[in-house]
KOLLUM-753307 format. One record per residue: x, y, z of N, C-alpha, C in turn. Coordinates in steps of 0.02 Angstrom, whole numbers. Example, Ala and Ser with C-alpha at 12.3 -4.5 7.8 and 13.67 -1.06 7.14 Angstrom:
REM KOLLUM-753307
      n_u      n_v      n_w     ca_u     ca_v     ca_w      c_u      c_v      c_w
      660     -284      390      615     -225      390      660     -165      390
      642     -112      354      684      -53      357      645        2      394
REM end
This chain:
REM KOLLUM-753307
      n_u      n_v      n_w     ca_u     ca_v     ca_w      c_u      c_v      c_w
    -1467     1166     1329    -1491     1128     1273    -1446     1066     1266
    -1478     1009     1263    -1440      946     1258    -1425      931     1185
    -1363      914     1173    -1343      897     1105    -1309      829     1107
    -1315      794     1051    -1283      728     1046    -1208      738     1039
    -1171      700     1076    -1098      705     1073    -1070      646     1034
    -1022      660      993     -988      607      956     -923      591      991
     -903      528      989     -838      512     1019     -781      542      979
     -729      561     1015     -671      591      983     -630      535      950
     -632      534      883     -596      481      847     -527      502      825
     -503      559      847     -438      582      826     -381      549      866
     -398      509      917     -347      476      956     -309      425      915
     -343      389      873     -311      338      831     -310      364      759
     -255      356      727     -246      386      661     -294      358      609
     -300      292      606     -341      262      553     -407      234      578
     -420      233      641     -480      202      668     -534      254      680
     -584      257      636     -638      305      645     -691      280      693
     -686      218      715     -734      192      763     -709      199      835
     -650      227      845     -624      239      911     -587      180      942
     -582      125      907     -548       66      933     -482       58      896
     -431       33      930     -367       21      895     -370      -41      850
     -339      -36      793     -334      -91      746     -261      -98      725
     -219     -128      766     -147     -129      751     -129     -168      688
     -161     -225      676     -145     -264      616     -165     -227      553
     -224     -200      553     -248     -164      494     -207     -101      481
     -190      -66      534     -148       -6      526      -79      -23      500
      -51      -78      524       15     -100      501       14     -119      428
      -37     -156      408      -43     -176      337      -53     -115      292
      -91      -67      316     -101       -6      276      -35       32      269
        3       37      322       67       73      319      117       36      275
      120      -30      282      167      -69      241      148      -65      167
       83      -68      152       61      -62       83       79        6       55
       69       58       94       85      125       70      160      134       58
      202      109      103      274      115       94      298       74       34
      274       12       28      294      -28      -30      269        2      -96
      209       29      -95      182       61     -154      222      121     -175
      239      163     -127      279      222     -144      349      203     -168
      379      153     -137      445      130     -159      441      101     -230
      391       61     -244      384       33     -312      370       87     -363
      329      135     -345      312      189     -391      373      232     -407
      409      252     -357      467      296     -368      521      260     -408
      536      197     -390      588      161     -428      564      143     -498
      499      133     -507      474      117     -574      473      177     -620
      459      236     -593      455      296     -634      523      327     -646
      563      333     -594      625      373     -600      686      332     -618
      689      269     -597      750      230     -606      733      166     -646
      744      169     -711      726      112     -754      770       51     -742
      831       62     -719      876        5     -707      858      -33     -643
      815       -6     -601      795      -40     -540      728      -77     -550
      720     -107     -609      657     -141     -623      646     -202     -579
      700     -233     -555      691     -290     -509      660     -266     -443
      686     -211     -417      659     -184     -354      587     -160     -363
      573     -124     -416      506      -98     -425      455     -153     -439
      474     -204     -477      426     -257     -490      413     -301     -429
      465     -317     -391      455     -359     -332      419     -321     -276
      439     -258     -264      404     -221     -212      332     -206     -232
      321     -195     -296      252     -186     -320      210     -248     -311
      239     -306     -325      202     -369     -317      186     -382     -243
      235     -373     -200      223     -383     -128      174     -331     -102
      178     -269     -127      131     -217     -108       60     -232     -129
       52     -261     -188      -14     -280     -212      -43     -336     -168
       -2     -386     -152      -27     -441     -110      -42     -417      -39
        1     -376      -11      -10     -349       56      -73     -305       57
      -80     -264        6     -139     -221        2     -203     -259       -8
     -200     -313      -47     -261     -353      -56     -283     -384       10
     -236     -410       48     -254     -438      113     -276     -384      162
     -242     -327      160     -262     -271      202     -331     -246      186
     -349     -246      123     -416     -225      103     -468     -275      125
     -449     -338      124     -495     -392      144     -512     -388      218
     -464     -369      260     -477     -368      332     -486     -298      360
     -486     -246      317     -493     -178      343     -563     -167      371
     -566     -123      421     -628     -112      457     -655      -42      444
     -612        8      443     -636       77      437     -619      106      369
     -653      161      354     -642      195      290     -573      226      286
     -547      250      341     -480      279      341     -427      227      322
     -434      167      348     -387      114      330     -392       97      256
     -453       92      231     -463       76      160     -435      130      115
     -440      193      136     -414      248       97     -338      242       88
     -303      229      142     -230      222      139     -211      160       99
     -248      106      107     -233       44       71     -243       54       -4
     -295       90      -24     -308      101      -95     -254      145     -126
     -230      196      -91     -175      237     -116     -113      194     -125
      -97      153      -76      -39      109      -81      -46       57     -135
     -107       30     -143     -119      -20     -196     -110       11     -265
     -135       70     -275     -127      103     -339      -55      117     -356
      -18      142     -308       53      156     -319       92       91     -331
       75       38     -293      109      -26     -302       95      -56     -371
       33      -49     -393       15      -76     -459       51      -39     -515
       54       27     -511       90       66     -562      164       48     -561
      194       44     -502      264       26     -498      277      -45     -523
      231      -91     -507      238     -160     -530      236     -163     -607
      187     -130     -636      180     -133     -709      238      -98     -745
      263      -43     -716      321      -11     -746      383      -55     -739
      390      -88     -682      446     -134     -674      442     -192     -722
      382     -217     -734      373     -271     -783      389     -247     -853
      371     -186     -869      384     -159     -935      458     -147     -947
      495     -133     -894      567     -119     -901      612     -180     -894
      584     -237     -881      626     -296     -877      597     -354     -837
      548     -341     -796      513     -394     -763      544     -416     -697
      516     -470     -671      536     -496     -606      605     -529     -607
      623     -560     -663      686     -595     -668      728     -571     -727
      714     -512     -753      748     -487     -813      822     -481     -804
      860     -520     -842      932     -517     -841      964     -560     -788
      926     -586     -741      955     -626     -686      959     -700     -707
      906     -725     -736      904     -795     -756      929     -807     -826
      944     -755     -862      968     -762     -930      913     -743     -979
      932     -732    -1040      882     -710    -1090      860     -768    -1132
REM end
């Protein structure tokens, strides 16, 4: 009995179409790392508001561009998780002192 075969997409971590996407995968990974760093420093360490706000801002910008050029659903999934974490970390960093809080003077 003949059955339709699907290509094995497990070779590439984020590419469900079976093709490599190095730029999109890199942006997704960078967004996720920046988002997690911003989230953890924003939630747990209030004195690190400069780190959480700046990494959150860069994570939001990186994630926005990564979402713009993403091709597969797996890439978009990772980018959205990173974007959410970066946004929460950014807003917590802004609430605890902001991008320049205490550096430029009050």
